[in-house]
C-alpha positions in Angstrom: 0.0 0.0 0.0 1.0 3.6 -0.7 -0.3 6.5 1.3 -0.4 10.0 -0.3 -1.0 13.3 1.4 -1.3 16.6 -0.4 -0.6 20.0 1.0 -0.2 23.6 -0.2 -3.5 24.4 -1.7 -5.5 27.5 -1.0 -6.8 30.8 -2.5 -4.8 32.9 -4.9 -5.4 35.7 -7.3 -5.2 35.2 -11.0 -1.6 35.5 -12.1 -0.3 34.3 -8.8 1.5 31.1 -7.9 1.1 28.1 -5.6 3.2 25.0 -4.9 1.4 21.7 -4.1 3.3 19.0 -2.3 2.5 15.3 -2.1 4.2 13.2 0.5 4.3 9.4 -0.1 4.7 6.7 2.5 4.4 2.9 2.6 5.5 0.8 -0.4 6.8 3.8 -2.4 9.4 1.5 -4.1 6.6 -0.2 -5.8 5.5 2.9 -7.8 6.7 3.7 -11.3 4.9 6.9 -11.9 3.4 9.7 -9.8 1.1 12.4 -11.1 -1.3 15.2 -10.5 -5.0 15.3 -11.6 -7.6 17.8 -11.0 -11.4 17.9 -10.9 -13.6 21.0 -11.1 -17.3 20.9 -10.1 -19.4 19.2 -12.8 -16.3 18.2 -14.8 -14.4 15.0 -15.3 -11.1 14.4 -13.6 -8.3 15.9 -15.8 -4.7 14.9 -16.2 -2.3 17.7 -15.1 1.2 16.3 -14.9 3.2 13.2 -14.3 6.7 12.1 -13.4 8.0 8.7 -14.5 10.8 7.3 -12.3 12.4 5.0 -14.9 13.1 7.7 -17.4 12.9 10.7 -15.1 10.6 12.1 -17.7 7.8 14.6 -17.2 4.5 15.1 -19.0 1.9 17.8 -18.9 -1.7 18.4 -19.9 -2.1 20.9 -22.7 -3.9 23.4 -20.5 -1.0 23.7 -18.0 2.1 23.4 -20.3 4.5 26.3 -19.8 2.9 27.3 -16.5 3.1 24.2 -14.2 6.2 22.2 -13.3 6.3 18.8 -11.7 9.3 17.7 -9.7 10.3 15.3 -6.9 12.5 15.1 -3.9 13.6 11.5 -3.4 15.0 12.0 0.0 11.7 13.4 1.3 9.5 11.0 -0.8 7.7 14.1 -2.0 6.3 15.2 -5.3 5.7 18.8 -6.1 3.6 20.8 -8.5 4.7 24.4 -9.0 1.9 26.4 -10.5 2.6 29.8 -11.9 0.5 32.3 -13.8 -2.7 30.7 -12.3 -6.0 31.3 -14.0 -9.5 31.1 -12.7 -10.0 28.0 -14.8 -7.3 26.3 -12.8 -9.8 26.2 -9.9 -10.3 22.6 -8.9 -9.6 19.9 -6.3 -6.1 18.6 -7.1 -5.2 15.0 -6.5 -1.9 13.3 -6.2 -1.8 9.8 -7.6 0.7 6.9 -7.9 0.9 4.0 -10.3 2.6 0.6 -9.9 2.1 -0.3 -13.6 5.3 -0.9 -15.5 4.1 1.1 -18.5 1.1 3.1 -17.4 -0.9 5.3 -19.7 0.0 8.3 -17.6 -2.8 10.5 -18.7 -5.5 8.0 -17.8 -6.6 8.1 -14.2 -7.4 4.4 -14.3 -3.7 3.7 -14.5 -3.2 5.0 -10.9 -4.0 2.7 -8.0 -3.2 5.1 -5.2 -4.8 8.5 -4.6 -4.5 11.3 -2.1 -7.5 12.9 -0.4 -7.4 15.9 -2.7 -6.7 19.6 -2.0 -8.6 22.7 -3.0 -7.0 25.3 -5.3 -9.1 28.4 -5.9 -8.0 31.1 -8.3 -9.9 34.4 -8.1 -10.2 36.8 -11.0 
């Protein structure tokens, strides 16, 4: 089992920045990929970004490319999402997720077995 806990959300004005953190515990060595998803009211869960351990590669959803950066700190077992130039449409509950699949489809939420409880990010205009 892998336990994920998000932190760092809150309220920010448009154009501002926030950094989300996701601290992992448990069988973290069993994970191959960690990522961020978000879900706004009345909308489907949307892929935001992912980090794949094997290749140290990163991927981003089209709506956040150039504004968000995903990174990790191995020593702290923590995944980060730096969000810059935030827009009101970024308002959502953000979820940290982890996959144990060898070759997951990283943009598909079904590829992730472990999820955090979610954290609210609200961007005011």
